[in-house]
CHARMM internal coordinates of N, CA and C (Angstrom, degrees):
IC EDIT
DIST 1 N 1 CA 1.4644
DIST 1 CA 1 C 1.5312
ANGL 1 N 1 CA 1 C 111.00
DIST 1 C 2 N 1.3029
ANGL 1 CA 1 C 2 N 116.07
DIHE 1 N 1 CA 1 C 2 N 43.67
DIST 2 N 2 CA 1.4515
ANGL 1 C 2 N 2 CA 119.18
DIHE 1 CA 1 C 2 N 2 CA 178.30
DIST 2 CA 2 C 1.5272
ANGL 2 N 2 CA 2 C 110.94
DIHE 1 C 2 N 2 CA 2 C -91.29
DIST 2 C 3 N 1.3255
ANGL 2 CA 2 C 3 N 116.31
DIHE 2 N 2 CA 2 C 3 N 6.09
DIST 3 N 3 CA 1.4667
ANGL 2 C 3 N 3 CA 120.26
DIHE 2 CA 2 C 3 N 3 CA 179.58
DIST 3 CA 3 C 1.5250
ANGL 3 N 3 CA 3 C 109.31
DIHE 2 C 3 N 3 CA 3 C -72.24
DIST 3 C 4 N 1.3329
ANGL 3 CA 3 C 4 N 116.58
DIHE 3 N 3 CA 3 C 4 N 120.13
DIST 4 N 4 CA 1.4706
ANGL 3 C 4 N 4 CA 120.09
DIHE 3 CA 3 C 4 N 4 CA -176.53
DIST 4 CA 4 C 1.5243
ANGL 4 N 4 CA 4 C 111.90
DIHE 3 C 4 N 4 CA 4 C -75.67
DIST 4 C 5 N 1.3220
ANGL 4 CA 4 C 5 N 118.48
DIHE 4 N 4 CA 4 C 5 N -10.24
DIST 5 N 5 CA 1.4613
ANGL 4 C 5 N 5 CA 120.98
DIHE 4 CA 4 C 5 N 5 CA 179.66
DIST 5 CA 5 C 1.5246
ANGL 5 N 5 CA 5 C 112.68
DIHE 4 C 5 N 5 CA 5 C -90.45
DIST 5 C 6 N 1.3164
ANGL 5 CA 5 C 6 N 117.06
DIHE 5 N 5 CA 5 C 6 N 2.61
DIST 6 N 6 CA 1.4582
ANGL 5 C 6 N 6 CA 120.86
DIHE 5 CA 5 C 6 N 6 CA 179.90
DIST 6 CA 6 C 1.5341
ANGL 6 N 6 CA 6 C 109.00
DIHE 5 C 6 N 6 CA 6 C -71.63
DIST 6 C 7 N 1.3417
ANGL 6 CA 6 C 7 N 118.69
DIHE 6 N 6 CA 6 C 7 N 119.72
DIST 7 N 7 CA 1.4681
ANGL 6 C 7 N 7 CA 120.18
DIHE 6 CA 6 C 7 N 7 CA -177.06
DIST 7 CA 7 C 1.5264
ANGL 7 N 7 CA 7 C 113.76
DIHE 6 C 7 N 7 CA 7 C -63.78
DIST 7 C 8 N 1.3427
ANGL 7 CA 7 C 8 N 117.39
DIHE 7 N 7 CA 7 C 8 N -24.44
DIST 8 N 8 CA 1.4649
ANGL 7 C 8 N 8 CA 119.34
DIHE 7 CA 7 C 8 N 8 CA 179.18
DIST 8 CA 8 C 1.5226
ANGL 8 N 8 CA 8 C 111.56
DIHE 7 C 8 N 8 CA 8 C -69.82
DIST 8 C 9 N 1.3277
ANGL 8 CA 8 C 9 N 117.06
DIHE 8 N 8 CA 8 C 9 N -23.63
DIST 9 N 9 CA 1.4610
ANGL 8 C 9 N 9 CA 120.46
DIHE 8 CA 8 C 9 N 9 CA -179.25
DIST 9 CA 9 C 1.5207
ANGL 9 N 9 CA 9 C 112.18
DIHE 8 C 9 N 9 CA 9 C -94.19
DIST 9 C 10 N 1.3164
ANGL 9 CA 9 C 10 N 116.47
DIHE 9 N 9 CA 9 C 10 N -6.29
DIST 10 N 10 CA 1.4664
ANGL 9 C 10 N 10 CA 119.86
DIHE 9 CA 9 C 10 N 10 CA -176.11
DIST 10 CA 10 C 1.5283
ANGL 10 N 10 CA 10 C 110.15
DIHE 9 C 10 N 10 CA 10 C -73.51
DIST 10 C 11 N 1.3167
ANGL 10 CA 10 C 11 N 115.73
DIHE 10 N 10 CA 10 C 11 N 129.28
DIST 11 N 11 CA 1.4652
ANGL 10 C 11 N 11 CA 120.87
DIHE 10 CA 10 C 11 N 11 CA 178.00
DIST 11 CA 11 C 1.5200
ANGL 11 N 11 CA 11 C 107.93
DIHE 10 C 11 N 11 CA 11 C -87.64
DIST 11 C 12 N 1.3144
ANGL 11 CA 11 C 12 N 116.84
DIHE 11 N 11 CA 11 C 12 N 126.88
DIST 12 N 12 CA 1.4522
ANGL 11 C 12 N 12 CA 121.47
DIHE 11 CA 11 C 12 N 12 CA 179.46
DIST 12 CA 12 C 1.5197
ANGL 12 N 12 CA 12 C 108.68
DIHE 11 C 12 N 12 CA 12 C -74.76
DIST 12 C 13 N 1.3386
ANGL 12 CA 12 C 13 N 116.22
DIHE 12 N 12 CA 12 C 13 N 108.47
DIST 13 N 13 CA 1.4611
ANGL 12 C 13 N 13 CA 119.73
DIHE 12 CA 12 C 13 N 13 CA -176.03
DIST 13 CA 13 C 1.5245
ANGL 13 N 13 CA 13 C 112.14
DIHE 12 C 13 N 13 CA 13 C -67.42
DIST 13 C 14 N 1.3242
ANGL 13 CA 13 C 14 N 116.35
DIHE 13 N 13 CA 13 C 14 N -34.17
DIST 14 N 14 CA 1.4635
ANGL 13 C 14 N 14 CA 120.37
DIHE 13 CA 13 C 14 N 14 CA -176.60
DIST 14 CA 14 C 1.5209
ANGL 14 N 14 CA 14 C 109.06
DIHE 13 C 14 N 14 CA 14 C -128.82
DIST 14 C 15 N 1.3210
ANGL 14 CA 14 C 15 N 117.28
DIHE 14 N 14 CA 14 C 15 N 91.97
DIST 15 N 15 CA 1.4694
ANGL 14 C 15 N 15 CA 118.26
DIHE 14 CA 14 C 15 N 15 CA 178.82
DIST 15 CA 15 C 1.5284
ANGL 15 N 15 CA 15 C 110.16
DIHE 14 C 15 N 15 CA 15 C -64.46
DIST 15 C 16 N 1.3195
ANGL 15 CA 15 C 16 N 116.11
DIHE 15 N 15 CA 15 C 16 N 133.39
DIST 16 N 16 CA 1.4631
ANGL 15 C 16 N 16 CA 119.66
DIHE 15 CA 15 C 16 N 16 CA -176.97
DIST 16 CA 16 C 1.5139
ANGL 16 N 16 CA 16 C 109.81
DIHE 15 C 16 N 16 CA 16 C -124.20
DIST 16 C 17 N 1.2997
ANGL 16 CA 16 C 17 N 115.40
DIHE 16 N 16 CA 16 C 17 N 152.96
DIST 17 N 17 CA 1.4539
ANGL 16 C 17 N 17 CA 122.32
DIHE 16 CA 16 C 17 N 17 CA 176.77
DIST 17 CA 17 C 1.5279
ANGL 17 N 17 CA 17 C 106.76
DIHE 16 C 17 N 17 CA 17 C -104.03
DIST 17 C 18 N 1.3321
ANGL 17 CA 17 C 18 N 116.78
DIHE 17 N 17 CA 17 C 18 N 100.87
DIST 18 N 18 CA 1.4622
ANGL 17 C 18 N 18 CA 120.46
DIHE 17 CA 17 C 18 N 18 CA -174.97
DIST 18 CA 18 C 1.5206
ANGL 18 N 18 CA 18 C 112.23
DIHE 17 C 18 N 18 CA 18 C -62.65
DIST 18 C 19 N 1.3280
ANGL 18 CA 18 C 19 N 117.81
DIHE 18 N 18 CA 18 C 19 N -36.00
DIST 19 N 19 CA 1.4652
ANGL 18 C 19 N 19 CA 119.58
DIHE 18 CA 18 C 19 N 19 CA -179.91
DIST 19 CA 19 C 1.5267
ANGL 19 N 19 CA 19 C 110.79
DIHE 18 C 19 N 19 CA 19 C -64.19
DIST 19 C 20 N 1.3374
ANGL 19 CA 19 C 20 N 116.75
DIHE 19 N 19 CA 19 C 20 N -44.70
DIST 20 N 20 CA 1.4756
ANGL 19 C 20 N 20 CA 119.32
DIHE 19 CA 19 C 20 N 20 CA -179.78
DIST 20 CA 20 C 1.5266
ANGL 20 N 20 CA 20 C 110.64
DIHE 19 C 20 N 20 CA 20 C -67.77
DIST 20 C 21 N 1.3296
ANGL 20 CA 20 C 21 N 117.80
DIHE 20 N 20 CA 20 C 21 N -37.62
DIST 21 N 21 CA 1.4665
ANGL 20 C 21 N 21 CA 119.88
DIHE 20 CA 20 C 21 N 21 CA 176.70
DIST 21 CA 21 C 1.5209
ANGL 21 N 21 CA 21 C 110.58
DIHE 20 C 21 N 21 CA 21 C -60.18
DIST 21 C 22 N 1.3234
ANGL 21 CA 21 C 22 N 116.85
DIHE 21 N 21 CA 21 C 22 N -43.48
DIST 22 N 22 CA 1.4637
ANGL 21 C 22 N 22 CA 121.07
DIHE 21 CA 21 C 22 N 22 CA 179.48
DIST 22 CA 22 C 1.5270
ANGL 22 N 22 CA 22 C 110.68
DIHE 21 C 22 N 22 CA 22 C -67.58
DIST 22 C 23 N 1.3321
ANGL 22 CA 22 C 23 N 116.65
DIHE 22 N 22 CA 22 C 23 N -42.44
DIST 23 N 23 CA 1.4697
ANGL 22 C 23 N 23 CA 120.31
DIHE 22 CA 22 C 23 N 23 CA -179.37
DIST 23 CA 23 C 1.5297
ANGL 23 N 23 CA 23 C 111.22
DIHE 22 C 23 N 23 CA 23 C -64.37
DIST 23 C 24 N 1.3146
ANGL 23 CA 23 C 24 N 117.17
DIHE 23 N 23 CA 23 C 24 N -41.60
DIST 24 N 24 CA 1.4684
ANGL 23 C 24 N 24 CA 120.42
DIHE 23 CA 23 C 24 N 24 CA 179.66
DIST 24 CA 24 C 1.5297
ANGL 24 N 24 CA 24 C 109.89
DIHE 23 C 24 N 24 CA 24 C -66.95
DIST 24 C 25 N 1.3276
ANGL 24 CA 24 C 25 N 116.86
DIHE 24 N 24 CA 24 C 25 N -41.66
DIST 25 N 25 CA 1.4579
ANGL 24 C 25 N 25 CA 120.15
DIHE 24 CA 24 C 25 N 25 CA 177.69
DIST 25 CA 25 C 1.5165
ANGL 25 N 25 CA 25 C 111.93
DIHE 24 C 25 N 25 CA 25 C -62.74
DIST 25 C 26 N 1.3383
ANGL 25 CA 25 C 26 N 116.31
DIHE 25 N 25 CA 25 C 26 N -43.57
DIST 26 N 26 CA 1.4620
ANGL 25 C 26 N 26 CA 120.24
DIHE 25 CA 25 C 26 N 26 CA 178.64
DIST 26 CA 26 C 1.5280
ANGL 26 N 26 CA 26 C 110.02
DIHE 25 C 26 N 26 CA 26 C -63.04
DIST 26 C 27 N 1.3324
ANGL 26 CA 26 C 27 N 116.45
DIHE 26 N 26 CA 26 C 27 N -45.68
DIST 27 N 27 CA 1.4675
ANGL 26 C 27 N 27 CA 120.15
DIHE 26 CA 26 C 27 N 27 CA -179.21
DIST 27 CA 27 C 1.5174
ANGL 27 N 27 CA 27 C 112.33
DIHE 26 C 27 N 27 CA 27 C -63.44
DIST 27 C 28 N 1.3273
ANGL 27 CA 27 C 28 N 116.86
DIHE 27 N 27 CA 27 C 28 N -40.78
DIST 28 N 28 CA 1.4709
ANGL 27 C 28 N 28 CA 120.37
DIHE 27 CA 27 C 28 N 28 CA -179.98
DIST 28 CA 28 C 1.5278
ANGL 28 N 28 CA 28 C 110.58
DIHE 27 C 28 N 28 CA 28 C -66.38
DIST 28 C 29 N 1.3240
ANGL 28 CA 28 C 29 N 116.89
DIHE 28 N 28 CA 28 C 29 N -43.01
DIST 29 N 29 CA 1.4726
ANGL 28 C 29 N 29 CA 120.08
DIHE 28 CA 28 C 29 N 29 CA 179.47
DIST 29 CA 29 C 1.5270
ANGL 29 N 29 CA 29 C 110.35
DIHE 28 C 29 N 29 CA 29 C -65.90
DIST 29 C 30 N 1.3380
ANGL 29 CA 29 C 30 N 116.47
DIHE 29 N 29 CA 29 C 30 N -42.23
DIST 30 N 30 CA 1.4643
ANGL 29 C 30 N 30 CA 119.64
DIHE 29 CA 29 C 30 N 30 CA 177.97
DIST 30 CA 30 C 1.5289
ANGL 30 N 30 CA 30 C 110.50
DIHE 29 C 30 N 30 CA 30 C -60.71
DIST 30 C 31 N 1.3390
ANGL 30 CA 30 C 31 N 116.56
DIHE 30 N 30 CA 30 C 31 N -45.19
DIST 31 N 31 CA 1.4642
ANGL 30 C 31 N 31 CA 120.95
DIHE 30 CA 30 C 31 N 31 CA 179.41
DIST 31 CA 31 C 1.5175
ANGL 31 N 31 CA 31 C 112.29
DIHE 30 C 31 N 31 CA 31 C -61.68
DIST 31 C 32 N 1.3352
ANGL 31 CA 31 C 32 N 116.19
DIHE 31 N 31 CA 31 C 32 N -41.84
DIST 32 N 32 CA 1.4627
ANGL 31 C 32 N 32 CA 119.98
DIHE 31 CA 31 C 32 N 32 CA 179.98
DIST 32 CA 32 C 1.5287
ANGL 32 N 32 CA 32 C 110.89
DIHE 31 C 32 N 32 CA 32 C -64.57
DIST 32 C 33 N 1.3363
ANGL 32 CA 32 C 33 N 116.84
DIHE 32 N 32 CA 32 C 33 N -46.32
DIST 33 N 33 CA 1.4631
ANGL 32 C 33 N 33 CA 119.49
DIHE 32 CA 32 C 33 N 33 CA -179.52
DIST 33 CA 33 C 1.5269
ANGL 33 N 33 CA 33 C 111.40
DIHE 32 C 33 N 33 CA 33 C -68.20
DIST 33 C 34 N 1.3349
ANGL 33 CA 33 C 34 N 116.81
DIHE 33 N 33 CA 33 C 34 N -35.43
DIST 34 N 34 CA 1.4685
ANGL 33 C 34 N 34 CA 120.37
DIHE 33 CA 33 C 34 N 34 CA 177.25
DIST 34 CA 34 C 1.5328
ANGL 34 N 34 CA 34 C 110.27
DIHE 33 C 34 N 34 CA 34 C -63.95
DIST 34 C 35 N 1.3266
ANGL 34 CA 34 C 35 N 116.52
DIHE 34 N 34 CA 34 C 35 N -42.82
DIST 35 N 35 CA 1.4660
ANGL 34 C 35 N 35 CA 120.92
DIHE 34 CA 34 C 35 N 35 CA 177.91
DIST 35 CA 35 C 1.5294
ANGL 35 N 35 CA 35 C 110.67
DIHE 34 C 35 N 35 CA 35 C -63.99
DIST 35 C 36 N 1.3371
ANGL 35 CA 35 C 36 N 116.45
DIHE 35 N 35 CA 35 C 36 N -41.36
DIST 36 N 36 CA 1.4663
ANGL 35 C 36 N 36 CA 119.49
DIHE 35 CA 35 C 36 N 36 CA 177.59
DIST 36 CA 36 C 1.5277
ANGL 36 N 36 CA 36 C 110.95
DIHE 35 C 36 N 36 CA 36 C -62.18
DIST 36 C 37 N 1.3311
ANGL 36 CA 36 C 37 N 116.43
DIHE 36 N 36 CA 36 C 37 N -39.98
DIST 37 N 37 CA 1.4589
ANGL 36 C 37 N 37 CA 119.90
DIHE 36 CA 36 C 37 N 37 CA 178.93
DIST 37 CA 37 C 1.5179
ANGL 37 N 37 CA 37 C 112.06
DIHE 36 C 37 N 37 CA 37 C -64.60
DIST 37 C 38 N 1.3374
ANGL 37 CA 37 C 38 N 116.24
DIHE 37 N 37 CA 37 C 38 N -40.70
DIST 38 N 38 CA 1.4726
ANGL 37 C 38 N 38 CA 120.07
DIHE 37 CA 37 C 38 N 38 CA 178.72
DIST 38 CA 38 C 1.5267
ANGL 38 N 38 CA 38 C 110.22
DIHE 37 C 38 N 38 CA 38 C -63.94
DIST 38 C 39 N 1.3358
ANGL 38 CA 38 C 39 N 116.94
DIHE 38 N 38 CA 38 C 39 N -44.55
DIST 39 N 39 CA 1.4624
ANGL 38 C 39 N 39 CA 120.58
DIHE 38 CA 38 C 39 N 39 CA 179.85
DIST 39 CA 39 C 1.5367
ANGL 39 N 39 CA 39 C 110.83
DIHE 38 C 39 N 39 CA 39 C -63.77
DIST 39 C 40 N 1.3421
ANGL 39 CA 39 C 40 N 116.67
DIHE 39 N 39 CA 39 C 40 N -43.05
DIST 40 N 40 CA 1.4633
ANGL 39 C 40 N 40 CA 120.11
DIHE 39 CA 39 C 40 N 40 CA 179.50
DIST 40 CA 40 C 1.5276
ANGL 40 N 40 CA 40 C 110.84
DIHE 39 C 40 N 40 CA 40 C -63.97
DIST 40 C 41 N 1.3177
ANGL 40 CA 40 C 41 N 117.04
DIHE 40 N 40 CA 40 C 41 N -39.68
DIST 41 N 41 CA 1.4628
ANGL 40 C 41 N 41 CA 120.82
DIHE 40 CA 40 C 41 N 41 CA 178.27
DIST 41 CA 41 C 1.5217
ANGL 41 N 41 CA 41 C 110.55
DIHE 40 C 41 N 41 CA 41 C -65.59
DIST 41 C 42 N 1.3308
ANGL 41 CA 41 C 42 N 116.58
DIHE 41 N 41 CA 41 C 42 N -42.72
DIST 42 N 42 CA 1.4654
ANGL 41 C 42 N 42 CA 120.64
DIHE 41 CA 41 C 42 N 42 CA -179.96
DIST 42 CA 42 C 1.5434
ANGL 42 N 42 CA 42 C 110.03
DIHE 41 C 42 N 42 CA 42 C -63.15
DIST 42 C 43 N 1.3320
ANGL 42 CA 42 C 43 N 116.89
DIHE 42 N 42 CA 42 C 43 N -41.94
DIST 43 N 43 CA 1.4617
ANGL 42 C 43 N 43 CA 119.79
DIHE 42 CA 42 C 43 N 43 CA 178.72
DIST 43 CA 43 C 1.5229
ANGL 43 N 43 CA 43 C 111.13
DIHE 42 C 43 N 43 CA 43 C -63.81
DIST 43 C 44 N 1.3208
ANGL 43 CA 43 C 44 N 115.89
DIHE 43 N 43 CA 43 C 44 N -40.10
DIST 44 N 44 CA 1.4730
ANGL 43 C 44 N 44 CA 120.26
DIHE 43 CA 43 C 44 N 44 CA 179.54
DIST 44 CA 44 C 1.5325
ANGL 44 N 44 CA 44 C 111.05
DIHE 43 C 44 N 44 CA 44 C -66.01
DIST 44 C 45 N 1.3263
ANGL 44 CA 44 C 45 N 116.91
DIHE 44 N 44 CA 44 C 45 N -39.93
DIST 45 N 45 CA 1.4700
ANGL 44 C 45 N 45 CA 119.86
DIHE 44 CA 44 C 45 N 45 CA -177.55
DIST 45 CA 45 C 1.5216
ANGL 45 N 45 CA 45 C 111.77
DIHE 44 C 45 N 45 CA 45 C -73.86
DIST 45 C 46 N 1.3122
ANGL 45 CA 45 C 46 N 118.77
DIHE 45 N 45 CA 45 C 46 N -27.71
DIST 46 N 46 CA 1.4559
ANGL 45 C 46 N 46 CA 121.46
DIHE 45 CA 45 C 46 N 46 CA -177.65
DIST 46 CA 46 C 1.5361
ANGL 46 N 46 CA 46 C 110.36
DIHE 45 C 46 N 46 CA 46 C -75.35
DIST 46 C 47 N 1.3069
ANGL 46 CA 46 C 47 N 117.24
DIHE 46 N 46 CA 46 C 47 N -32.21
DIST 47 N 47 CA 1.4892
ANGL 46 C 47 N 47 CA 120.21
DIHE 46 CA 46 C 47 N 47 CA -178.33
DIST 47 CA 47 C 1.5179
ANGL 47 N 47 CA 47 C 111.41
DIHE 46 C 47 N 47 CA 47 C -67.90
END
COOR INIT
IC SEED 1 N 1 CA 1 C
IC BUILD
């Protein structure tokens, strides 16, 4: 097992938390769309 391309021997340089990455992405997208909705509603009500 001296093959350096073996994925089992690969050291993960940057351990990541996939659940938190997904949760942060979902929260950021929700916040952005919520803000867009508020702005669109405000523009509609002002006219």
